[in-house]
A tleap script that builds the chain and sets N, CA, C and O, in Angstrom:
source leaprc.protein.ff14SB
mol = sequence {
  NMET SER THR LEU GLU SER PHE MET CYS MET
  SER GLY ALA ALA VAL LEU VAL THR TYR THR
  LEU TYR VAL ILE THR LYS HIE LYS LEU ALA
  PHE THR VAL PRO LEU CYS CYS PHE GLY LEU
  PHE ARG TYR MET MET LEU VAL LYS ARG GLY
  GLY SER GLY ASP PRO THR ASP SER PHE LEU
  LYS GLY PRO VAL LEU PHE VAL VAL GLY ALA
  LEU TRP ILE VAL ILE VAL GLY PHE SER THR
  CTYR
}
set mol.1.N position { -6.685 -118.943 51.544 }
set mol.1.CA position { -6.505 -118.550 50.158 }
set mol.1.C position { -5.033 -118.748 49.799 }
set mol.1.O position { -4.138 -118.323 50.530 }
set mol.2.N position { -4.806 -119.392 48.678 }
set mol.2.CA position { -3.436 -119.665 48.265 }
set mol.2.C position { -2.796 -118.415 47.665 }
set mol.2.O position { -3.465 -117.423 47.379 }
set mol.3.N position { -1.506 -118.497 47.488 }
set mol.3.CA position { -0.765 -117.373 46.917 }
set mol.3.C position { -1.237 -117.085 45.501 }
set mol.3.O position { -1.382 -115.923 45.121 }
set mol.4.N position { -1.475 -118.118 44.724 }
set mol.4.CA position { -1.926 -117.931 43.344 }
set mol.4.C position { -3.296 -117.255 43.295 }
set mol.4.O position { -3.525 -116.392 42.447 }
set mol.5.N position { -4.204 -117.632 44.187 }
set mol.5.CA position { -5.512 -116.987 44.243 }
set mol.5.C position { -5.377 -115.530 44.654 }
set mol.5.O position { -6.106 -114.676 44.149 }
set mol.6.N position { -4.466 -115.239 45.553 }
set mol.6.CA position { -4.226 -113.848 45.961 }
set mol.6.C position { -3.716 -113.023 44.792 }
set mol.6.O position { -4.148 -111.888 44.591 }
set mol.7.N position { -2.797 -113.591 44.023 }
set mol.7.CA position { -2.285 -112.888 42.849 }
set mol.7.C position { -3.385 -112.664 41.816 }
set mol.7.O position { -3.428 -111.620 41.166 }
set mol.8.N position { -4.275 -113.646 41.666 }
set mol.8.CA position { -5.376 -113.506 40.725 }
set mol.8.C position { -6.309 -112.371 41.157 }
set mol.8.O position { -6.759 -111.589 40.320 }
set mol.9.N position { -6.597 -112.277 42.438 }
set mol.9.CA position { -7.463 -111.204 42.945 }
set mol.9.C position { -6.806 -109.838 42.786 }
set mol.9.O position { -7.464 -108.872 42.400 }
set mol.10.N position { -5.519 -109.754 43.082 }
set mol.10.CA position { -4.811 -108.480 42.929 }
set mol.10.C position { -4.744 -108.059 41.462 }
set mol.10.O position { -4.906 -106.879 41.149 }
set mol.11.N position { -4.510 -109.005 40.573 }
set mol.11.CA position { -4.463 -108.695 39.141 }
set mol.11.C position { -5.832 -108.252 38.639 }
set mol.11.O position { -5.932 -107.316 37.845 }
set mol.12.N position { -6.880 -108.917 39.098 }
set mol.12.CA position { -8.237 -108.528 38.716 }
set mol.12.C position { -8.572 -107.126 39.187 }
set mol.12.O position { -9.178 -106.347 38.451 }
set mol.13.N position { -8.181 -106.802 40.409 }
set mol.13.CA position { -8.427 -105.458 40.934 }
set mol.13.C position { -7.651 -104.413 40.130 }
set mol.13.O position { -8.175 -103.339 39.836 }
set mol.14.N position { -6.413 -104.726 39.778 }
set mol.14.CA position { -5.610 -103.793 38.990 }
set mol.14.C position { -6.216 -103.578 37.604 }
set mol.14.O position { -6.210 -102.462 37.086 }
set mol.15.N position { -6.735 -104.644 37.009 }
set mol.15.CA position { -7.380 -104.530 35.696 }
set mol.15.C position { -8.614 -103.635 35.790 }
set mol.15.O position { -8.814 -102.761 34.946 }
set mol.16.N position { -9.439 -103.850 36.812 }
set mol.16.CA position { -10.650 -103.032 36.961 }
set mol.16.C position { -10.326 -101.560 37.197 }
set mol.16.O position { -10.969 -100.684 36.617 }
set mol.17.N position { -9.344 -101.284 38.036 }
set mol.17.CA position { -8.966 -99.895 38.306 }
set mol.17.C position { -8.417 -99.234 37.051 }
set mol.17.O position { -8.780 -98.102 36.730 }
set mol.18.N position { -7.547 -99.936 36.345 }
set mol.18.CA position { -6.968 -99.380 35.120 }
set mol.18.C position { -8.033 -99.137 34.062 }
set mol.18.O position { -8.052 -98.077 33.438 }
set mol.19.N position { -8.909 -100.095 33.855 }
set mol.19.CA position { -9.982 -99.932 32.863 }
set mol.19.C position { -10.906 -98.785 33.257 }
set mol.19.O position { -11.296 -97.982 32.409 }
set mol.20.N position { -11.256 -98.706 34.536 }
set mol.20.CA position { -12.141 -97.636 34.998 }
set mol.20.C position { -11.506 -96.271 34.786 }
set mol.20.O position { -12.174 -95.350 34.317 }
set mol.21.N position { -10.244 -96.123 35.119 }
set mol.21.CA position { -9.560 -94.840 34.909 }
set mol.21.C position { -9.487 -94.492 33.430 }
set mol.21.O position { -9.602 -93.323 33.063 }
set mol.22.N position { -9.301 -95.482 32.590 }
set mol.22.CA position { -9.251 -95.234 31.149 }
set mol.22.C position { -10.602 -94.775 30.613 }
set mol.22.O position { -10.673 -93.795 29.872 }
set mol.23.N position { -11.672 -95.471 30.980 }
set mol.23.CA position { -12.974 -95.123 30.403 }
set mol.23.C position { -13.557 -93.849 31.012 }
set mol.23.O position { -14.422 -93.218 30.405 }
set mol.24.N position { -13.102 -93.468 32.184 }
set mol.24.CA position { -13.573 -92.198 32.745 }
set mol.24.C position { -13.092 -91.038 31.878 }
set mol.24.O position { -13.785 -90.029 31.752 }
set mol.25.N position { -11.903 -91.175 31.278 }
set mol.25.CA position { -11.423 -90.115 30.390 }
set mol.25.C position { -12.231 -90.073 29.098 }
set mol.25.O position { -12.325 -89.028 28.453 }
set mol.26.N position { -12.808 -91.198 28.723 }
set mol.26.CA position { -13.709 -91.269 27.566 }
set mol.26.C position { -15.130 -91.307 28.127 }
set mol.26.O position { -15.650 -92.390 28.396 }
set mol.27.N position { -15.753 -90.176 28.303 }
set mol.27.CA position { -17.010 -90.078 29.044 }
set mol.27.C position { -18.117 -90.973 28.491 }
set mol.27.O position { -19.025 -91.355 29.229 }
set mol.28.N position { -18.055 -91.305 27.231 }
set mol.28.CA position { -19.107 -92.137 26.648 }
set mol.28.C position { -19.036 -93.585 27.118 }
set mol.28.O position { -20.040 -94.295 27.071 }
set mol.29.N position { -17.873 -94.035 27.569 }
set mol.29.CA position { -17.683 -95.448 27.885 }
set mol.29.C position { -17.755 -95.762 29.374 }
set mol.29.O position { -17.541 -96.912 29.757 }
set mol.30.N position { -18.045 -94.795 30.218 }
set mol.30.CA position { -18.028 -95.025 31.664 }
set mol.30.C position { -19.070 -96.055 32.099 }
set mol.30.O position { -18.878 -96.722 33.115 }
set mol.31.N position { -20.151 -96.199 31.367 }
set mol.31.CA position { -21.201 -97.136 31.764 }
set mol.31.C position { -20.879 -98.576 31.377 }
set mol.31.O position { -21.683 -99.472 31.635 }
set mol.32.N position { -19.717 -98.819 30.761 }
set mol.32.CA position { -19.312 -100.186 30.454 }
set mol.32.C position { -18.570 -100.839 31.619 }
set mol.32.O position { -18.291 -102.037 31.583 }
set mol.33.N position { -18.251 -100.061 32.645 }
set mol.33.CA position { -17.499 -100.598 33.792 }
set mol.33.C position { -18.260 -101.721 34.500 }
set mol.33.O position { -17.656 -102.759 34.766 }
set mol.34.N position { -19.553 -101.575 34.820 }
set mol.34.CA position { -20.246 -102.690 35.482 }
set mol.34.C position { -20.278 -103.963 34.637 }
set mol.34.O position { -20.204 -105.065 35.180 }
set mol.35.N position { -20.385 -103.824 33.335 }
set mol.35.CA position { -20.385 -104.981 32.447 }
set mol.35.C position { -19.032 -105.687 32.488 }
set mol.35.O position { -18.976 -106.915 32.554 }
set mol.36.N position { -17.959 -104.933 32.450 }
set mol.36.CA position { -16.620 -105.521 32.531 }
set mol.36.C position { -16.372 -106.129 33.909 }
set mol.36.O position { -15.734 -107.175 34.024 }
set mol.37.N position { -16.867 -105.484 34.936 }
set mol.37.CA position { -16.728 -105.996 36.297 }
set mol.37.C position { -17.433 -107.349 36.411 }
set mol.37.O position { -16.873 -108.296 36.964 }
set mol.38.N position { -18.637 -107.442 35.899 }
set mol.38.CA position { -19.367 -108.701 35.927 }
set mol.38.C position { -18.631 -109.780 35.145 }
set mol.38.O position { -18.508 -110.912 35.615 }
set mol.39.N position { -18.140 -109.438 33.955 }
set mol.39.CA position { -17.422 -110.404 33.138 }
set mol.39.C position { -16.158 -110.915 33.813 }
set mol.39.O position { -15.859 -112.108 33.763 }
set mol.40.N position { -15.424 -110.016 34.441 }
set mol.40.CA position { -14.206 -110.421 35.136 }
set mol.40.C position { -14.518 -111.305 36.332 }
set mol.40.O position { -13.847 -112.315 36.546 }
set mol.41.N position { -15.530 -110.936 37.116 }
set mol.41.CA position { -15.905 -111.753 38.270 }
set mol.41.C position { -16.421 -113.118 37.844 }
set mol.41.O position { -16.152 -114.121 38.506 }
set mol.42.N position { -17.151 -113.161 36.757 }
set mol.42.CA position { -17.664 -114.441 36.246 }
set mol.42.C position { -16.508 -115.342 35.815 }
set mol.42.O position { -16.505 -116.539 36.101 }
set mol.43.N position { -15.524 -114.757 35.125 }
set mol.43.CA position { -14.370 -115.527 34.690 }
set mol.43.C position { -13.582 -116.043 35.894 }
set mol.43.O position { -13.157 -117.198 35.908 }
set mol.44.N position { -13.389 -115.201 36.892 }
set mol.44.CA position { -12.662 -115.621 38.087 }
set mol.44.C position { -13.415 -116.735 38.816 }
set mol.44.O position { -12.797 -117.658 39.347 }
set mol.45.N position { -14.735 -116.651 38.841 }
set mol.45.CA position { -15.532 -117.689 39.470 }
set mol.45.C position { -15.375 -119.025 38.728 }
set mol.45.O position { -15.243 -120.074 39.357 }
set mol.46.N position { -15.388 -118.980 37.404 }
set mol.46.CA position { -15.220 -120.201 36.616 }
set mol.46.C position { -13.844 -120.823 36.841 }
set mol.46.O position { -13.717 -122.045 36.916 }
set mol.47.N position { -12.822 -119.987 36.947 }
set mol.47.CA position { -11.473 -120.501 37.177 }
set mol.47.C position { -11.375 -121.118 38.567 }
set mol.47.O position { -10.768 -122.176 38.730 }
set mol.48.N position { -11.967 -120.470 39.574 }
set mol.48.CA position { -11.916 -121.015 40.935 }
set mol.48.C position { -12.679 -122.331 41.060 }
set mol.48.O position { -12.337 -123.167 41.896 }
set mol.49.N position { -13.704 -122.520 40.239 }
set mol.49.CA position { -14.469 -123.773 40.259 }
set mol.49.C position { -13.726 -124.914 39.583 }
set mol.49.O position { -14.185 -126.056 39.607 }
set mol.50.N position { -12.593 -124.616 38.987 }
set mol.50.CA position { -11.812 -125.659 38.337 }
set mol.50.C position { -11.976 -125.691 36.838 }
set mol.50.O position { -11.566 -126.653 36.188 }
set mol.51.N position { -12.570 -124.652 36.278 }
set mol.51.CA position { -12.736 -124.601 34.833 }
set mol.51.C position { -11.431 -124.271 34.141 }
set mol.51.O position { -10.395 -124.094 34.782 }
set mol.52.N position { -11.495 -124.191 32.845 }
set mol.52.CA position { -10.312 -123.887 32.051 }
set mol.52.C position { -9.827 -122.473 32.353 }
set mol.52.O position { -10.633 -121.555 32.501 }
set mol.53.N position { -8.536 -122.302 32.442 }
set mol.53.CA position { -7.972 -120.980 32.671 }
set mol.53.C position { -7.776 -120.206 31.388 }
set mol.53.O position { -7.368 -119.044 31.417 }
set mol.54.N position { -8.062 -120.839 30.255 }
set mol.54.CA position { -7.906 -120.183 28.962 }
set mol.54.C position { -9.074 -119.225 28.742 }
set mol.54.O position { -10.214 -119.674 28.633 }
set mol.55.N position { -8.819 -117.908 28.672 }
set mol.55.CA position { -9.925 -116.963 28.518 }
set mol.55.C position { -10.686 -117.134 27.205 }
set mol.55.O position { -11.898 -116.925 27.161 }
set mol.56.N position { -9.991 -117.506 26.148 }
set mol.56.CA position { -10.675 -117.701 24.867 }
set mol.56.C position { -11.625 -118.881 24.943 }
set mol.56.O position { -12.747 -118.814 24.441 }
set mol.57.N position { -11.184 -119.948 25.561 }
set mol.57.CA position { -12.017 -121.134 25.728 }
set mol.57.C position { -13.237 -120.805 26.596 }
set mol.57.O position { -14.356 -121.212 26.282 }
set mol.58.N position { -13.015 -120.075 27.678 }
set mol.58.CA position { -14.129 -119.688 28.560 }
set mol.58.C position { -15.108 -118.774 27.840 }
set mol.58.O position { -16.320 -118.884 28.028 }
set mol.59.N position { -14.587 -117.877 27.020 }
set mol.59.CA position { -15.431 -116.940 26.288 }
set mol.59.C position { -16.281 -117.645 25.236 }
set mol.59.O position { -17.470 -117.356 25.099 }
set mol.60.N position { -15.682 -118.556 24.504 }
set mol.60.CA position { -16.404 -119.215 23.413 }
set mol.60.C position { -17.343 -120.313 23.879 }
set mol.60.O position { -18.372 -120.552 23.247 }
set mol.61.N position { -17.005 -120.994 24.985 }
set mol.61.CA position { -17.839 -122.106 25.446 }
set mol.61.C position { -18.820 -121.718 26.541 }
set mol.61.O position { -19.761 -122.460 26.821 }
set mol.62.N position { -18.610 -120.557 27.164 }
set mol.62.CA position { -19.515 -120.109 28.217 }
set mol.62.C position { -20.517 -119.109 27.670 }
set mol.62.O position { -20.126 -118.025 27.236 }
set mol.63.N position { -21.789 -119.445 27.679 }
set mol.63.CA position { -22.780 -118.538 27.090 }
set mol.63.C position { -22.864 -117.193 27.808 }
set mol.63.O position { -23.116 -116.172 27.168 }
set mol.64.N position { -22.659 -117.175 29.117 }
set mol.64.CA position { -22.762 -115.915 29.860 }
set mol.64.C position { -21.633 -114.973 29.452 }
set mol.64.O position { -21.879 -113.802 29.162 }
set mol.65.N position { -20.405 -115.468 29.427 }
set mol.65.CA position { -19.281 -114.620 29.027 }
set mol.65.C position { -19.385 -114.205 27.567 }
set mol.65.O position { -18.979 -113.100 27.205 }
set mol.66.N position { -19.924 -115.079 26.728 }
set mol.66.CA position { -20.101 -114.725 25.321 }
set mol.66.C position { -21.086 -113.573 25.169 }
set mol.66.O position { -20.851 -112.653 24.386 }
set mol.67.N position { -22.184 -113.619 25.913 }
set mol.67.CA position { -23.181 -112.541 25.851 }
set mol.67.C position { -22.600 -111.244 26.410 }
set mol.67.O position { -22.827 -110.171 25.851 }
set mol.68.N position { -21.856 -111.337 27.503 }
set mol.68.CA position { -21.226 -110.140 28.078 }
set mol.68.C position { -20.252 -109.519 27.080 }
set mol.68.O position { -20.238 -108.301 26.900 }
set mol.69.N position { -19.441 -110.349 26.435 }
set mol.69.CA position { -18.503 -109.839 25.436 }
set mol.69.C position { -19.205 -109.225 24.239 }
set mol.69.O position { -18.793 -108.176 23.744 }
set mol.70.N position { -20.262 -109.873 23.771 }
set mol.70.CA position { -21.015 -109.339 22.632 }
set mol.70.C position { -21.686 -108.016 22.992 }
set mol.70.O position { -21.686 -107.082 22.189 }
set mol.71.N position { -22.260 -107.930 24.197 }
set mol.71.CA position { -22.866 -106.668 24.634 }
set mol.71.C position { -21.830 -105.558 24.722 }
set mol.71.O position { -22.090 -104.425 24.317 }
set mol.72.N position { -20.652 -105.885 25.253 }
set mol.72.CA position { -19.599 -104.884 25.361 }
set mol.72.C position { -19.207 -104.366 23.978 }
set mol.72.O position { -19.042 -103.161 23.787 }
set mol.73.N position { -19.057 -105.283 23.007 }
set mol.73.CA position { -18.692 -104.881 21.647 }
set mol.73.C position { -19.770 -103.981 21.044 }
set mol.73.O position { -19.455 -102.972 20.414 }
set mol.74.N position { -21.031 -104.342 21.235 }
set mol.74.CA position { -22.120 -103.531 20.682 }
set mol.74.C position { -22.155 -102.150 21.335 }
set mol.74.O position { -22.285 -101.144 20.638 }
set mol.75.N position { -22.042 -102.087 22.652 }
set mol.75.CA position { -22.095 -100.801 23.363 }
set mol.75.C position { -20.934 -99.916 22.963 }
set mol.75.O position { -21.129 -98.732 22.688 }
set mol.76.N position { -19.738 -100.458 22.924 }
set mol.76.CA position { -18.571 -99.666 22.552 }
set mol.76.C position { -18.666 -99.249 21.089 }
set mol.76.O position { -18.301 -98.127 20.739 }
set mol.77.N position { -19.144 -100.130 20.246 }
set mol.77.CA position { -19.310 -99.786 18.838 }
set mol.77.C position { -20.271 -98.635 18.629 }
set mol.77.O position { -19.972 -97.710 17.875 }
set mol.78.N position { -21.429 -98.678 19.289 }
set mol.78.CA position { -22.391 -97.594 19.150 }
set mol.78.C position { -21.919 -96.311 19.818 }
set mol.78.O position { -22.224 -95.222 19.332 }
set mol.79.N position { -21.194 -96.412 20.900 }
set mol.79.CA position { -20.716 -95.223 21.601 }
set mol.79.C position { -19.582 -94.535 20.863 }
set mol.79.O position { -19.443 -93.313 20.916 }
set mol.80.N position { -18.778 -95.324 20.179 }
set mol.80.CA position { -17.606 -94.768 19.502 }
set mol.80.C position { -17.974 -94.161 18.156 }
set mol.80.O position { -17.442 -93.118 17.777 }
set mol.81.N position { -18.885 -94.810 17.431 }
set mol.81.CA position { -19.203 -94.348 16.092 }
set mol.81.C position { -20.553 -93.755 15.988 }
set mol.81.O position { -20.956 -93.321 14.909 }
savepdb mol mol.pdb
quit
């Protein structure tokens, strides 16, 4: 594993831990963690396969990430309001 891949894994882990700690304080959003975990792992998989590193490009052109993002928006929207 290269240094850049190691940094990507460490950054991904830090993002998941930070997001999880944040949503635990908001009890309504704790069930969004698996969805975010899946989305992050999917994005990392696409980048490792040689896809675009641009998250916006991956989100708009990848149907799986688009559905994950749309589901997250709907769940957070209904939970918040």
